[in-house]
gemmi code that builds the backbone of each chain (N, CA, C; Angstrom):
import gemmi

chains = {
    "A": [
        ("UNK", (92.959, 80.433, 223.556), (92.153, 80.943, 222.466), (92.232, 80.195, 221.298)),
        ("UNK", (91.346, 79.468, 220.963), (91.349, 78.812, 219.819), (91.481, 79.657, 218.510)),
        ("UNK", (90.606, 80.676, 218.522), (90.703, 81.803, 217.387), (91.957, 82.215, 217.161)),
        ("UNK", (92.750, 82.602, 218.215), (94.056, 83.009, 217.804), (95.016, 82.056, 217.206)),
        ("UNK", (94.981, 80.731, 217.650), (95.890, 79.700, 217.063), (95.406, 79.510, 215.455)),
        ("UNK", (94.018, 79.690, 215.335), (93.593, 79.368, 213.928), (94.140, 80.502, 212.994)),
        ("UNK", (94.010, 81.802, 213.526), (94.604, 82.897, 212.737), (96.112, 82.776, 212.559)),
        ("UNK", (96.796, 82.332, 213.527), (98.242, 82.166, 213.344), (98.668, 81.160, 212.337)),
        ("UNK", (97.703, 80.030, 212.357), (98.010, 78.967, 211.571), (97.605, 79.418, 210.002)),
        ("UNK", (96.963, 80.398, 209.844), (96.761, 81.001, 208.466), (97.999, 81.795, 207.973)),
        ("UNK", (98.933, 81.871, 208.766), (100.078, 82.651, 208.348), (100.059, 84.100, 208.768)),
        ("UNK", (99.058, 84.481, 209.736), (98.984, 85.732, 210.083), (99.439, 85.914, 211.540)),
        ("UNK", (100.303, 86.754, 212.024), (101.016, 86.813, 213.181), (100.038, 87.454, 214.168)),
        ("UNK", (99.848, 87.051, 215.375), (98.829, 87.604, 216.292), (99.464, 87.777, 217.617)),
        ("UNK", (98.932, 88.838, 218.377), (99.127, 89.135, 219.668), (97.925, 89.056, 220.613)),
        ("UNK", (97.890, 88.559, 221.757), (96.883, 88.453, 222.525), (96.987, 89.536, 223.777)),
        ("UNK", (96.183, 90.259, 224.153), (96.388, 91.062, 225.271), (95.146, 90.504, 226.332)),
        ("UNK", (95.803, 89.888, 227.388), (94.987, 89.182, 228.397), (95.084, 89.839, 229.822)),
        ("UNK", (93.990, 89.780, 230.462), (94.082, 90.126, 231.994), (93.891, 88.790, 232.802)),
        ("UNK", (93.779, 87.760, 232.154), (93.662, 86.361, 232.700), (94.730, 85.465, 232.280)),
        ("UNK", (96.090, 85.732, 232.557), (97.100, 85.065, 231.826), (97.147, 83.523, 232.246)),
        ("UNK", (96.590, 83.090, 233.446), (96.676, 81.594, 233.849), (95.638, 80.975, 232.944)),
        ("UNK", (94.408, 81.701, 232.767), (93.440, 81.047, 231.782), (93.855, 81.019, 230.465)),
        ("UNK", (94.561, 82.081, 230.142), (94.861, 82.065, 228.551), (96.090, 81.149, 228.392)),
        ("UNK", (96.767, 80.953, 229.156), (97.947, 80.038, 229.062), (97.468, 78.703, 228.718)),
        ("UNK", (96.323, 78.340, 228.919), (95.886, 77.034, 228.633), (95.677, 76.815, 227.259)),
        ("UNK", (95.549, 77.818, 226.551), (95.345, 77.709, 224.955), (96.718, 78.063, 224.295)),
        ("UNK", (97.894, 78.175, 224.974), (99.139, 78.337, 224.290), (99.045, 79.455, 223.323)),
        ("UNK", (99.006, 80.691, 223.563), (99.002, 81.748, 222.559), (100.313, 81.926, 221.996)),
        ("UNK", (100.452, 82.196, 220.597), (101.766, 82.477, 220.160), (102.376, 83.629, 220.684)),
        ("UNK", (101.797, 84.792, 220.975), (102.277, 86.025, 221.690), (101.316, 86.491, 222.518)),
        ("UNK", (101.657, 86.937, 223.825), (100.693, 87.465, 224.862), (101.138, 88.425, 225.633)),
        ("UNK", (100.442, 89.547, 225.813), (100.799, 90.475, 226.645), (99.834, 90.577, 227.903)),
        ("UNK", (100.447, 90.623, 229.051), (99.597, 90.734, 230.323), (99.752, 92.107, 230.934)),
        ("UNK", (98.969, 92.978, 230.822), (99.105, 94.304, 231.581), (98.718, 94.024, 232.962)),
        ("UNK", (99.647, 94.217, 233.788), (99.601, 93.722, 235.186), (98.526, 94.501, 235.952)),
        ("UNK", (97.599, 93.754, 236.494), (96.694, 94.332, 237.525), (95.590, 94.752, 237.027)),
        ("UNK", (95.298, 94.825, 235.533), (94.234, 95.265, 234.798), (93.043, 94.315, 235.263)),
        ("UNK", (91.708, 94.791, 235.397), (90.710, 94.101, 235.696), (90.130, 93.486, 234.535)),
        ("UNK", (89.319, 92.428, 234.587), (88.598, 92.027, 233.601), (87.397, 92.889, 233.013)),
        ("UNK", (87.644, 93.063, 231.687), (86.684, 94.100, 231.224), (87.542, 95.457, 230.715)),
        ("UNK", (88.752, 95.354, 231.289), (89.708, 96.516, 230.987), (90.918, 96.197, 230.142)),
        ("UNK", (90.801, 95.304, 229.016), (91.896, 94.627, 228.516), (92.956, 95.657, 228.042)),
        ("UNK", (92.506, 96.910, 227.596), (93.333, 97.796, 227.102), (93.508, 98.900, 228.125)),
        ("UNK", (92.845, 99.066, 229.167), (92.797, 100.025, 230.073), (91.562, 100.571, 230.547)),
        ("UNK", (91.567, 101.619, 231.328), (90.363, 102.207, 231.785), (89.664, 103.124, 230.865)),
        ("UNK", (88.451, 103.385, 231.009), (87.783, 104.124, 229.968), (88.113, 105.545, 229.859)),
        ("UNK", (88.449, 106.114, 228.897), (88.938, 107.510, 228.552), (90.399, 107.614, 228.705)),
        ("UNK", (91.104, 106.672, 229.109), (92.501, 106.904, 229.330), (93.267, 106.602, 228.129)),
        ("UNK", (93.061, 107.523, 227.032), (93.622, 107.184, 225.692), (95.125, 106.920, 225.627)),
        ("UNK", (95.897, 107.722, 226.475), (97.379, 107.746, 226.508), (97.775, 106.450, 227.007)),
        ("UNK", (97.247, 105.959, 228.027), (97.295, 104.525, 228.579), (97.140, 103.435, 227.538)),
        ("UNK", (95.891, 103.796, 227.044), (95.390, 102.643, 226.043), (96.343, 102.547, 224.815)),
        ("UNK", (96.969, 103.760, 224.391), (97.904, 103.798, 223.218), (99.291, 102.900, 223.679)),
        ("UNK", (99.616, 103.214, 225.001), (100.949, 102.554, 225.419), (100.637, 101.166, 225.355)),
        ("UNK", (99.663, 100.633, 225.782), (99.264, 99.161, 225.933), (99.360, 98.649, 224.383)),
        ("UNK", (98.741, 99.252, 223.561), (98.499, 98.838, 222.217), (100.094, 98.788, 221.585)),
        ("UNK", (100.705, 99.748, 221.826), (102.229, 99.977, 221.376), (102.838, 98.766, 221.837)),
        ("UNK", (102.882, 98.430, 223.252), (103.600, 97.364, 223.813), (103.236, 95.945, 223.138)),
        ("UNK", (101.829, 95.806, 222.976), (101.503, 94.472, 222.476), (101.861, 94.303, 220.992)),
        ("UNK", (101.733, 95.468, 220.053), (102.227, 95.379, 218.780), (103.728, 95.156, 218.756)),
        ("UNK", (104.361, 95.895, 219.766), (105.870, 95.528, 219.740), (106.282, 94.171, 220.051)),
        ("UNK", (105.508, 93.396, 220.576), (105.794, 91.947, 220.676), (106.122, 91.363, 219.343)),
        ("UNK", (105.494, 91.761, 218.381), (105.538, 91.261, 216.947), (106.976, 91.397, 216.459)),
        ("UNK", (107.656, 92.470, 216.920), (108.977, 92.757, 216.315), (110.184, 92.269, 217.208)),
        ("UNK", (109.633, 91.871, 218.449), (110.717, 91.377, 219.344), (110.810, 89.900, 219.194)),
        ("UNK", (111.882, 89.243, 219.810), (112.003, 87.761, 219.515), (111.436, 87.125, 220.736)),
        ("UNK", (110.157, 87.091, 221.021), (109.540, 86.497, 221.966), (109.455, 85.142, 221.748)),
        ("UNK", (109.404, 84.208, 222.794), (109.408, 82.817, 222.659), (107.836, 82.510, 222.498)),
        ("UNK", (107.741, 81.628, 221.556), (106.169, 81.316, 221.336), (105.551, 80.757, 222.579)),
        ("UNK", (104.479, 81.178, 222.981), (103.711, 80.714, 224.338), (104.131, 81.540, 225.410)),
        ("UNK", (105.173, 82.275, 225.323), (105.638, 83.182, 226.553), (104.610, 84.373, 226.698)),
        ("UNK", (104.397, 84.716, 228.024), (103.660, 85.940, 228.348), (104.474, 87.073, 228.775)),
        ("UNK", (104.343, 88.145, 228.148), (105.119, 89.368, 228.653), (104.252, 90.044, 229.581)),
        ("UNK", (104.963, 90.474, 230.823), (103.964, 91.105, 231.848), (104.511, 92.621, 231.573)),
        ("UNK", (103.650, 93.614, 231.477), (103.965, 95.055, 231.431), (103.234, 95.800, 232.597)),
        ("UNK", (103.836, 96.920, 233.148), (103.152, 97.447, 234.269), (102.912, 99.009, 233.822)),
        ("UNK", (101.867, 99.495, 234.191), (101.331, 100.877, 233.923), (100.833, 101.418, 235.231)),
        ("UNK", (101.801, 102.339, 235.887), (101.448, 102.846, 237.172), (100.150, 103.740, 236.987)),
        ("UNK", (99.915, 104.471, 235.766), (98.870, 105.241, 235.728), (97.557, 104.484, 235.704)),
        ("UNK", (97.460, 103.149, 235.696), (96.388, 102.505, 235.645), (95.638, 102.596, 236.990)),
        ("UNK", (96.536, 102.723, 238.030), (95.911, 102.891, 239.532), (95.713, 101.595, 240.131)),
        ("UNK", (94.426, 101.396, 240.897), (94.270, 100.169, 241.580), (94.368, 98.910, 240.719)),
        ("UNK", (95.122, 98.069, 241.413), (95.471, 96.656, 240.870), (94.524, 95.622, 241.188)),
        ("UNK", (94.415, 94.721, 240.243), (93.304, 93.709, 240.560), (94.066, 92.317, 240.441)),
        ("UNK", (93.765, 91.300, 241.124), (94.307, 89.996, 240.988), (93.601, 89.241, 239.783)),
        ("UNK", (94.463, 88.596, 239.014), (93.814, 87.842, 237.786), (93.180, 86.708, 238.544)),
        ("UNK", (92.188, 86.055, 237.618), (91.702, 84.691, 238.137), (92.825, 83.582, 238.035)),
        ("UNK", (92.812, 82.789, 239.285), (93.908, 81.618, 239.240), (93.351, 80.510, 238.580)),
        ("UNK", (94.244, 79.752, 238.099), (93.706, 78.285, 237.739), (94.521, 77.336, 238.616)),
        ("UNK", (93.681, 76.398, 238.945), (94.332, 75.302, 239.962), (95.142, 74.560, 239.050)),
        ("UNK", (96.356, 74.266, 239.584), (97.357, 73.504, 238.958), (97.219, 72.027, 239.459)),
        ("UNK", (97.092, 70.988, 238.579), (96.819, 69.602, 239.031), (97.982, 69.033, 239.383)),
    ],
    "B": [
        ("UNK", (95.365, 66.991, 210.164), (96.534, 66.773, 211.116), (95.902, 67.404, 212.465)),
        ("UNK", (96.009, 66.614, 213.577), (95.702, 67.118, 214.887), (96.882, 67.894, 215.557)),
        ("UNK", (96.789, 69.041, 215.941), (97.932, 69.644, 216.600), (97.776, 69.529, 217.953)),
        ("UNK", (98.831, 69.116, 218.694), (98.955, 68.808, 220.137), (98.741, 70.192, 220.870)),
        ("UNK", (98.139, 70.082, 222.002), (97.991, 71.315, 222.922), (99.455, 71.927, 223.239)),
        ("UNK", (100.395, 70.977, 223.373), (101.599, 71.445, 223.717), (102.315, 72.373, 222.630)),
        ("UNK", (101.979, 72.143, 221.454), (102.508, 72.939, 220.318), (102.111, 74.208, 220.277)),
        ("UNK", (102.833, 75.202, 220.137), (102.435, 76.691, 219.910), (102.649, 77.062, 218.350)),
        ("UNK", (101.508, 77.167, 217.567), (101.728, 77.612, 216.299), (102.376, 79.044, 216.293)),
        ("UNK", (103.211, 79.287, 215.342), (103.890, 80.744, 215.216), (104.307, 81.098, 213.962)),
        ("UNK", (103.804, 82.297, 213.433), (104.212, 82.764, 212.233), (105.017, 83.992, 212.456)),
        ("UNK", (106.285, 83.882, 211.986), (107.080, 85.068, 212.323), (106.713, 86.404, 211.629)),
        ("UNK", (106.896, 87.485, 212.470), (106.547, 88.827, 211.762), (107.718, 89.486, 211.102)),
        ("UNK", (107.719, 89.655, 210.025), (109.015, 90.017, 209.358), (108.916, 91.404, 208.595)),
        ("UNK", (107.999, 92.200, 209.059), (107.638, 93.399, 208.480), (107.939, 94.680, 209.441)),
        ("UNK", (107.737, 95.803, 209.046), (107.977, 97.057, 209.901), (106.436, 97.258, 210.210)),
        ("UNK", (106.342, 97.582, 211.640), (104.940, 97.950, 212.218), (104.344, 99.149, 211.523)),
        ("UNK", (105.298, 100.159, 211.228), (104.701, 101.404, 210.519), (104.359, 101.136, 209.055)),
        ("UNK", (104.700, 100.070, 208.621), (104.030, 99.795, 207.095), (102.820, 98.628, 207.171)),
        ("UNK", (102.521, 98.339, 208.400), (101.628, 97.061, 208.499), (100.194, 97.447, 208.873)),
        ("UNK", (99.233, 96.667, 208.337), (97.817, 96.786, 208.592), (97.559, 95.752, 209.728)),
        ("UNK", (96.815, 96.357, 210.574), (96.386, 95.653, 211.791), (94.823, 95.473, 211.945)),
        ("UNK", (94.343, 94.319, 212.276), (93.048, 93.881, 212.601), (92.761, 93.721, 214.053)),
        ("UNK", (91.561, 93.941, 214.582), (91.155, 93.498, 215.947), (90.182, 92.436, 215.957)),
        ("UNK", (90.375, 91.406, 216.800), (89.460, 90.376, 217.022), (89.293, 90.221, 218.637)),
        ("UNK", (88.068, 90.427, 218.899), (87.792, 90.527, 220.309), (86.762, 89.473, 220.791)),
        ("UNK", (86.887, 88.928, 221.901), (85.949, 87.868, 222.379), (84.998, 88.611, 223.427)),
        ("UNK", (85.082, 90.031, 223.469), (84.257, 90.577, 224.326), (82.815, 90.889, 224.100)),
        ("UNK", (82.317, 90.258, 223.014), (80.995, 90.435, 222.615), (80.539, 91.787, 222.087)),
        ("UNK", (81.541, 92.305, 221.237), (81.299, 93.546, 220.713), (80.578, 93.485, 219.289)),
        ("UNK", (79.568, 94.427, 218.960), (79.018, 94.335, 217.805), (78.386, 95.691, 217.559)),
        ("UNK", (78.036, 95.914, 216.277), (77.288, 97.369, 215.643), (75.822, 97.225, 216.575)),
        ("UNK", (75.488, 98.439, 216.900), (74.125, 98.640, 217.421), (73.087, 98.090, 216.505)),
        ("UNK", (73.338, 98.174, 215.050), (72.383, 97.669, 214.178), (72.532, 96.354, 213.704)),
        ("UNK", (73.373, 95.599, 214.441), (73.525, 94.035, 214.243), (72.786, 93.413, 215.352)),
        ("UNK", (72.367, 92.111, 215.009), (71.834, 91.449, 215.858), (72.737, 91.176, 217.226)),
        ("UNK", (72.355, 91.269, 218.445), (73.091, 91.083, 219.503), (73.427, 89.724, 219.745)),
        ("UNK", (74.417, 89.274, 220.622), (74.765, 87.874, 220.736), (73.677, 87.390, 221.889)),
        ("UNK", (73.381, 86.146, 221.788), (72.295, 85.547, 222.437), (72.688, 85.190, 223.941)),
        ("UNK", (72.475, 86.178, 224.821), (72.822, 85.721, 226.099), (71.780, 84.877, 226.910)),
        ("UNK", (70.693, 84.672, 226.357), (69.829, 83.757, 227.064), (70.155, 82.220, 226.798)),
        ("UNK", (71.202, 82.037, 225.835), (71.517, 80.537, 225.377), (72.594, 80.275, 226.499)),
        ("UNK", (72.325, 79.393, 227.419), (73.332, 78.985, 228.418), (74.462, 78.409, 227.894)),
        ("UNK", (74.416, 77.754, 226.684), (75.560, 77.093, 226.103), (76.530, 78.032, 225.443)),
        ("UNK", (76.093, 79.290, 225.295), (77.027, 80.444, 224.612), (76.843, 80.505, 223.219)),
        ("UNK", (76.737, 81.658, 222.672), (76.329, 81.970, 221.313), (77.746, 81.877, 220.493)),
        ("UNK", (77.611, 81.003, 219.480), (78.836, 80.798, 218.642), (79.042, 81.568, 217.456)),
        ("UNK", (78.150, 82.550, 217.322), (78.388, 83.257, 216.004), (79.178, 84.497, 216.212)),
        ("UNK", (79.560, 85.078, 215.180), (80.465, 86.258, 215.257), (80.013, 87.313, 214.305)),
        ("UNK", (80.496, 88.650, 214.552), (79.970, 89.779, 213.811), (81.309, 90.391, 213.142)),
        ("UNK", (80.976, 90.782, 211.857), (82.009, 91.579, 211.220), (81.778, 92.974, 211.573)),
        ("UNK", (83.089, 93.669, 211.779), (83.021, 95.224, 212.200), (83.895, 95.914, 210.960)),
        ("UNK", (83.250, 96.870, 210.307), (83.876, 97.649, 209.401), (85.023, 98.526, 209.913)),
        ("UNK", (86.073, 98.975, 209.157), (87.069, 99.816, 209.688), (86.614, 101.153, 210.164)),
        ("UNK", (85.701, 101.613, 209.298), (85.411, 103.167, 209.473), (84.200, 103.449, 210.435)),
        ("UNK", (84.016, 102.423, 211.312), (82.921, 102.366, 212.321), (83.117, 103.614, 213.246)),
        ("UNK", (81.963, 104.379, 213.613), (82.204, 105.253, 214.874), (82.053, 104.567, 216.091)),
        ("UNK", (82.806, 104.694, 216.891), (82.851, 103.841, 218.267), (81.567, 104.045, 218.883)),
        ("UNK", (80.804, 105.189, 218.676), (79.407, 105.200, 219.292), (78.419, 104.239, 218.719)),
        ("UNK", (78.789, 103.741, 217.534), (77.878, 102.743, 216.876), (78.039, 101.237, 217.505)),
        ("UNK", (78.980, 101.139, 218.347), (79.324, 99.863, 218.816), (78.710, 99.587, 220.214)),
        ("UNK", (78.512, 98.408, 220.538), (78.001, 98.017, 221.791), (78.571, 96.649, 222.261)),
        ("UNK", (78.292, 96.187, 223.488), (78.659, 94.833, 223.983), (77.223, 94.221, 224.417)),
        ("UNK", (77.239, 92.896, 224.003), (76.211, 91.975, 224.577), (76.960, 90.775, 225.153)),
        ("UNK", (76.989, 90.693, 226.446), (77.941, 89.484, 226.876), (77.430, 89.488, 228.363)),
        ("UNK", (77.222, 88.241, 228.919), (76.801, 88.005, 230.213), (77.830, 87.558, 231.156)),
        ("UNK", (79.043, 87.282, 230.654), (80.194, 86.670, 231.524), (81.217, 87.455, 231.892)),
        ("UNK", (80.998, 88.943, 231.861), (82.068, 89.659, 232.464), (81.291, 91.088, 232.597)),
        ("UNK", (81.777, 91.957, 233.512), (81.156, 93.173, 233.737), (81.766, 94.188, 232.584)),
        ("UNK", (80.853, 94.449, 231.736), (81.321, 95.461, 230.647), (80.796, 96.861, 230.716)),
        ("UNK", (80.749, 97.259, 231.964), (80.371, 98.715, 232.317), (81.308, 99.640, 231.651)),
        ("UNK", (82.675, 99.205, 231.735), (83.803, 100.144, 231.255), (83.634, 100.245, 229.767)),
        ("UNK", (83.368, 99.004, 229.200), (83.322, 98.967, 227.646), (82.045, 99.803, 227.240)),
        ("UNK", (81.176, 99.731, 228.041), (79.852, 100.386, 227.476), (80.058, 102.124, 227.538)),
        ("UNK", (81.115, 102.310, 228.407), (81.520, 103.802, 228.411), (82.399, 104.251, 227.348)),
        ("UNK", (83.306, 103.227, 227.186), (84.431, 103.360, 226.212), (84.904, 102.068, 225.557)),
        ("UNK", (84.310, 101.879, 224.406), (84.302, 100.622, 223.781), (85.963, 100.212, 223.577)),
        ("UNK", (86.634, 101.238, 223.455), (88.125, 100.916, 223.232), (88.760, 100.096, 224.233)),
        ("UNK", (88.200, 100.070, 225.400), (88.870, 99.050, 226.352), (88.825, 97.640, 226.028)),
        ("UNK", (87.910, 97.190, 225.227), (87.969, 96.111, 224.710), (88.163, 95.935, 223.130)),
        ("UNK", (87.753, 97.070, 222.557), (87.835, 96.990, 221.005), (88.571, 98.406, 220.634)),
        ("UNK", (89.863, 98.290, 220.739), (90.742, 99.540, 220.675), (90.586, 100.306, 219.170)),
        ("UNK", (89.578, 100.517, 218.645), (89.585, 101.082, 217.248), (90.072, 102.600, 217.261)),
        ("UNK", (89.680, 103.250, 218.044), (90.099, 104.770, 218.060), (91.524, 104.779, 218.415)),
        ("UNK", (92.018, 103.769, 219.323), (93.465, 103.848, 219.653), (94.296, 103.365, 218.503)),
        ("UNK", (93.688, 102.453, 217.631), (94.446, 102.108, 216.365), (94.506, 103.333, 215.538)),
        ("UNK", (93.491, 104.084, 215.422), (93.328, 105.190, 214.495), (94.589, 106.407, 214.982)),
        ("UNK", (94.655, 106.452, 216.413), (95.723, 107.315, 216.824), (97.112, 106.821, 216.474)),
        ("UNK", (97.252, 105.498, 216.724), (98.544, 104.939, 216.369), (98.853, 105.122, 214.784)),
        ("UNK", (97.878, 105.175, 214.011), (98.012, 105.259, 212.428), (98.471, 106.597, 212.353)),
        ("UNK", (97.821, 107.578, 212.972), (98.294, 108.980, 212.628), (99.508, 109.379, 213.117)),
        ("UNK", (99.971, 108.772, 214.192), (101.301, 108.883, 214.749), (102.370, 108.184, 213.908)),
        ("UNK", (101.826, 107.327, 213.021), (102.901, 106.515, 211.928), (103.260, 105.327, 212.764)),
        ("UNK", (102.880, 104.817, 214.033), (103.394, 103.561, 214.662), (102.833, 102.495, 213.800)),
        ("UNK", (101.705, 102.429, 213.350), (101.193, 101.426, 212.236), (100.863, 102.147, 211.020)),
        ("UNK", (100.762, 101.214, 210.005), (100.560, 101.780, 208.755), (99.194, 101.827, 208.198)),
        ("UNK", (98.306, 100.818, 208.689), (96.894, 100.975, 208.214), (96.057, 100.162, 209.085)),
        ("UNK", (94.742, 100.269, 209.047), (93.770, 99.685, 209.845), (92.931, 98.657, 208.859)),
        ("UNK", (92.921, 97.475, 209.151), (92.269, 96.402, 208.408), (90.900, 96.641, 208.048)),
        ("UNK", (90.555, 96.148, 206.839), (89.274, 96.296, 206.293), (88.056, 95.602, 206.980)),
        ("UNK", (88.349, 94.774, 207.833), (87.443, 93.867, 208.614), (87.827, 93.462, 209.992)),
        ("UNK", (87.077, 93.572, 210.950), (87.382, 93.286, 212.343), (86.403, 92.291, 212.917)),
        ("UNK", (86.594, 91.685, 213.794), (85.626, 90.539, 214.312), (85.307, 90.684, 215.878)),
        ("UNK", (83.976, 90.540, 216.053), (83.591, 90.539, 217.477), (82.785, 89.223, 217.544)),
        ("UNK", (83.063, 88.469, 218.849), (82.527, 87.225, 218.892), (82.311, 87.087, 220.521)),
        ("UNK", (81.710, 86.197, 221.003), (81.552, 85.853, 222.454), (82.582, 84.850, 222.847)),
        ("UNK", (83.504, 85.080, 223.631), (84.451, 84.028, 223.977), (83.938, 83.003, 224.844)),
        ("UNK", (82.752, 83.283, 225.524), (82.362, 82.260, 226.291), (81.357, 81.229, 225.503)),
        ("UNK", (81.829, 79.912, 225.770), (80.940, 79.013, 225.224), (81.265, 77.543, 225.884)),
        ("UNK", (80.070, 76.679, 226.069), (80.218, 75.501, 226.767), (80.445, 74.466, 225.602)),
        ("UNK", (80.216, 74.984, 224.348), (80.317, 74.044, 223.154), (81.748, 74.101, 222.574)),
        ("UNK", (82.644, 73.459, 223.149), (83.892, 73.746, 222.942), (84.331, 73.073, 221.471)),
        ("UNK", (83.737, 72.061, 221.272), (84.093, 71.249, 219.949), (83.540, 72.240, 218.767)),
        ("UNK", (82.415, 72.619, 218.991), (81.892, 73.601, 217.841), (82.618, 74.897, 217.742)),
        ("UNK", (83.172, 75.334, 218.925), (83.981, 76.578, 218.787), (85.445, 76.224, 218.065)),
        ("UNK", (86.083, 75.078, 218.533), (87.204, 74.788, 218.058), (87.192, 74.376, 216.366)),
        ("UNK", (86.000, 73.680, 215.993), (85.947, 73.216, 214.646), (85.238, 74.073, 213.984)),
        ("UNK", (84.285, 74.959, 214.396), (83.491, 75.858, 213.692), (83.703, 77.194, 213.712)),
        ("UNK", (83.470, 77.971, 214.738), (83.732, 79.362, 214.809), (85.070, 79.784, 214.596)),
        ("UNK", (85.930, 79.071, 215.277), (87.415, 79.585, 215.197), (87.866, 79.411, 213.811)),
        ("UNK", (87.911, 78.498, 213.176), (88.427, 78.374, 211.825), (87.484, 79.500, 210.885)),
        ("UNK", (86.226, 79.664, 211.163), (85.394, 80.571, 210.315), (86.067, 81.911, 210.646)),
        ("UNK", (86.202, 82.271, 211.870), (86.817, 83.701, 212.111), (88.286, 83.837, 211.262)),
        ("UNK", (89.000, 82.736, 211.568), (90.388, 82.832, 210.911), (90.254, 83.010, 209.264)),
        ("UNK", (89.233, 82.383, 208.792), (89.078, 82.473, 207.230), (88.690, 84.013, 206.910)),
        ("UNK", (87.605, 84.442, 207.798), (87.331, 86.018, 207.521), (88.399, 86.919, 207.487)),
        ("UNK", (89.284, 86.876, 208.472), (90.494, 87.496, 208.721), (91.332, 87.280, 207.488)),
        ("UNK", (91.592, 86.084, 207.100), (92.566, 85.702, 206.083), (92.126, 86.234, 204.876)),
        ("UNK", (90.931, 85.986, 204.357), (90.397, 86.184, 203.228), (89.954, 87.816, 202.928)),
        ("UNK", (89.394, 88.258, 204.063), (88.598, 89.589, 203.916), (89.382, 90.824, 204.610)),
        ("UNK", (90.349, 90.542, 205.395), (90.877, 91.759, 206.217), (92.008, 92.537, 205.594)),
        ("UNK", (92.868, 91.711, 204.915), (94.236, 92.088, 204.370), (95.141, 92.600, 205.478)),
        ("UNK", (94.890, 91.898, 206.701), (95.759, 92.245, 207.942), (97.089, 91.579, 207.802)),
        ("UNK", (98.020, 92.194, 208.263), (99.405, 91.814, 208.421), (99.604, 91.114, 209.808)),
        ("UNK", (98.724, 91.569, 210.756), (98.853, 90.990, 212.067), (97.572, 91.422, 213.008)),
        ("UNK", (97.336, 90.712, 213.850), (96.037, 90.696, 214.466), (96.206, 90.914, 216.023)),
        ("UNK", (95.467, 91.842, 216.556), (95.355, 92.223, 218.123), (94.011, 91.333, 218.684)),
        ("UNK", (94.213, 90.552, 219.575), (93.162, 89.864, 220.092), (92.925, 90.268, 221.623)),
        ("UNK", (91.608, 90.603, 221.947), (91.197, 90.847, 223.370), (90.290, 89.877, 223.751)),
        ("UNK", (90.232, 89.744, 225.136), (89.201, 88.994, 225.759), (88.179, 90.007, 226.116)),
        ("UNK", (87.739, 89.913, 227.354), (86.730, 90.739, 227.865), (87.514, 91.796, 228.852)),
    ],
}
model = gemmi.Model(1)
for chain_id, residues in chains.items():
    chain = gemmi.Chain(chain_id)
    for i, (resn, *xyz) in enumerate(residues, 1):
        res = gemmi.Residue()
        res.name, res.seqid = resn, gemmi.SeqId(i, " ")
        for name, pos in zip(("N", "CA", "C"), xyz):
            atom = gemmi.Atom()
            atom.name, atom.element = name, gemmi.Element(name[0])
            atom.pos, atom.b_iso = gemmi.Position(*pos), 0.0
            res.add_atom(atom)
        chain.add_residue(res)
    model.add_chain(chain)
structure = gemmi.Structure()
structure.add_model(model)
structure.setup_entities()
């Protein structure tokens, strides 16, 4: 995400919520949360599941105050999300 | 200065979340219904972005994007643009405030150079100059 890197370089900390971690990793995000098994289109959760969405946001924002290593992806699990989806794979050369 | 792709830019966050202002930037093609939609007929991808105000009602927002299934976002925009979620977090005191400006754009583009050299720095500028955000949450689709 070129946009994320540009914002970070302005001196504003950022966190990405991604459901395609292998794709996002190519852009080396400063901080990133991967809610495991969420499908594309559901970055923050399923429609109407406000409590789940709030937890995802709390976890993502929480990365700002943790000592995460820049470029690392933190995977979190939310049993309430239900059916799990596989993220798109990126071919390793 | 060219930055290597191996390098990860990092700005430390030295604040308390409960006193911080948060902005959302989404690549999910989100915009206000009364704004021009993103051009999905353009195969190269639309490089423009939309400014979204903080007091927007989620029913005034919509998605124009042809590279992901946004049925869920059409039902509940918060799944890609969590504005009501942020409001709840503010009410509970988890965050301090919601930024004055948020951004929606189309993450899909074939024009990578134009994105890296044009759109991305422009969006960063909007956030830097106009949002008063202490931190930014980004979502894809």
